[in-house]
Structures are given as structure tokens and as C-alpha cells.
N, C-alpha and C positions, 0 to 999 in steps of 0.2 A: 875491143870488148863488145860483148853481145848486149843488145838492148832488151830490156824486160818490159813487156806490155801485159797489164792485167786486163782481162776481158770483163765486161759488165757482169756476166754470170759468176765469174770467180770472185769479184768484189762482193757481190750479193751473198755468195756462200760464206765468205770470210766474216761478213757482218752478222749473218745468222748464227754462225758457229760461236762468235764471241758473245752474242746476246744469250745464247743457250747456256754456255759455260758460266757466264756472269751471274746467272740466277743463283748459283751456289757460291761462286767466288770470283769477285772482280780481279783479284790478284792472279789467280790461276788462269783466268781468261786472257788477261794481258800477256802472261807468260807464253801461252800456247800461240797466240797471234804473233808475238815477237819471234818465237822459234820458226814459225812458218815463213815470216819475212826473211829471216836469216838464211833459211834453206833456199828460198827463191833468189835472194841476192847472190848466193854462190854460183847460181846458174849463169850469171853474167860472165864469169871466168871459165866455167866448166859446163857448157850447155848439155853435153851428153853424159853428165854425171848420173842422172837418173836412169832407172831401168826402163826397158820397153814395157808398155802397158800390156799385160798378158792377154786381155780380152780383145785387143786391137792388133791386127797384123800390119803394122806400119811403123817403121823404124823412127820416123820423125815425131811420133806421139810417145811421150815418155812420162815417167812419174818419179817423184821423190816421196819418201815416207817420213812423216814427222809424227811421232807418237802413234795415235790411232787414226791419222789422217793421210789421205792420198792427195798429193798436189799434182795434178795432171797438166801437162803443157805440151806444146808442139814447137818444133824448130823449123824456121824458114829463113835460110840465109843467115844473116846476123841478128835475127830477131827471135826471141823466145816469147811465146804467148801463153800466159797462164790461163788454162781453160776452165778448171774447176778445183774446188777444195772439197773433198768428199770423205766422210767418216767411213772407216773400213766396214762397219756393220751395215751400211746402206747398200741397197741394190745398185749394181753398176748400170749406168746409162751412158752411152757414147757421148762425150761432151762436145763433139765437133758439129 
């Protein structure tokens, strides 16, 4: 099974996302965060499940989409590193 590692920026993104959504609904914020964790947990079994990030020409950098969020990660051997959690409306910046 593949090991999942959350980077510090990805953890910060997730905290900020939860705080922002929780301003309107704690319940919805918890649901979105749970959905993101579920999607990332599936990568332990299927690391190449996500699509290639269109803005990056590198097959090892991939993303899964959860609602309006892009969860970008890279694959190195048997490790998946979650790089960022980004709302689709935000301007893309290479997370590496």
C-alpha cells in the first residue's frame, strides 16, 4: 500500500478552507473536509487514480477533484505527497 504524506502547505490549505466554509456552516465544512480526506485515503490503494495536472507537464504530479476543490499530489515510489488543496476559482500556482 502507498504511504500518504500531507505537506505543511496542504495542511494549511485544508485548515483555511474549513475555517472559511465554517463561517456559514460548521456541518458543511466538516462534510467537505471529510470528503477530501476520503478522496486522499483512496490514493493509498490507487495512487494514479487522479488525472495529470493540466498546467504541469509531469506525469507524477496529479490531482483529484472533490466538489470545487483540486487536491494536487505527487507520486514518488510508494509515497503520495499531498501538495495543496485549491479552490477551482483560485489562480493556479505550481505547488512544488
